[in-house]
C-alpha positions, 0 to 999 in steps of 0.5 A: 503514502498518506493515500495508502493510509487513507485506503487502509482505513477506508477499507478497514471495514469492508476486509471481511464484509465485502461491498462490491459496489462503489456507492458505500457511503460515507467514505469514512465508515463511523467504524473505520480504524487504521490497521497493520498496514497503516503501522506497516508503512509508517515502520517503513517510512521510519526506516528509509528516512532514518537509515534503520534496518527495516527489519527492526523498524518493522519489529519496534512499530508492529511491537508498539502496535501490537494490540490492534490485531490483524497480524498474518499469522507468519508475519506475527510470529517473525514480529514476536521472535527475535532472530529477523529471518526472512520467511520467504513471503509472497503476500500482498503485505509487501505491496500495501507498506512500500509506498514511502520508497516509491514516494522518495525514490528519484529514478525507477532503479532507486525505486526497485533498489529501496523497494527490495531493500524493505521488503526482502526483511520478510517477504524475499519470495520473487513475487513478494519482491515483484509486487513491492517494487511494482508498486513502488515504480508506478508511485514513482512513474505517476508522480513524475507526471508519467501517464496512465498508458505509460504506466501501464505499459512499463509495469506490464512490460517490466514485471509481467503484470496483466493490466489490460483488465477493466474494474467491472471485469474484475468485479465479477470474478474476484475472490478474496486471497492475499497473494501479491501476484493476484492483489497487486495488479488488481490494486494498480488497475483500481487506480490507473482507470480512476477518475480521481483519488476517491474514485480509486479507493472506491474501485478498490472496495468494489471488487472485493477481496482483501479490501484494506490492502487492495485500497492501500495499494490503490491509494498509493498510486492514487495519491502520486496520480492526483493528490490529496485534497484537504478535507482528505488530509484532515479527516485521515489526520484524526486517525492518526497518533502522534507518533505516526502524524511525526512520521508523515511530517518527516516524510512530506518534508523530504526535498523530493516531495 
């Protein structure tokens, strides 16, 4: 989950100013900030940890941090309304916020079940559900020491994503979009082709597109693969307000972690 948040923060300055290379410096830009991706991720952690209705948790956290902006138009309308009716989104917002499900799951089936439960409140389109479930399963497989080949094969077979491309091949042709089918596979490739956590984030930034969200998805899987070093943990901690820190501490205190 902190891996997703780091990806979001690092990618925040590149979402609308793509940098299609891996050599950007410093890793955390002086103007970097957490975006709506982080707020939604924390909300999902709150929902799963405290057995809250995911819709209510998302609404509570997003209204609390409404001032940060950056919300998708339909999602913003949903947050501001009171009817909690899912709006059939196939956007990548479900996958970028789902990392707590993958982190907490004790089986593939549980990862999928939790991903669906926290996704269907907004992104109930089959592609939205699939993107979130694939991300949660990839996190679960990575944290349980499955190899890159095993993760790639499982996600490709069960979810139908083409993960046989390289980061270089994606970068050459990739364009901005916010749809799950054309961001989740790319983000997973960025994580699976990486040499370490930072390399996964650099891969994600380098392909361009919806940089903060792609890096959040890639970061969530990369954290499960590689872990996070102390320098990264200290840095990301300073970006977060106290209520988010408390949610992080509760999540990582779970016995399965």
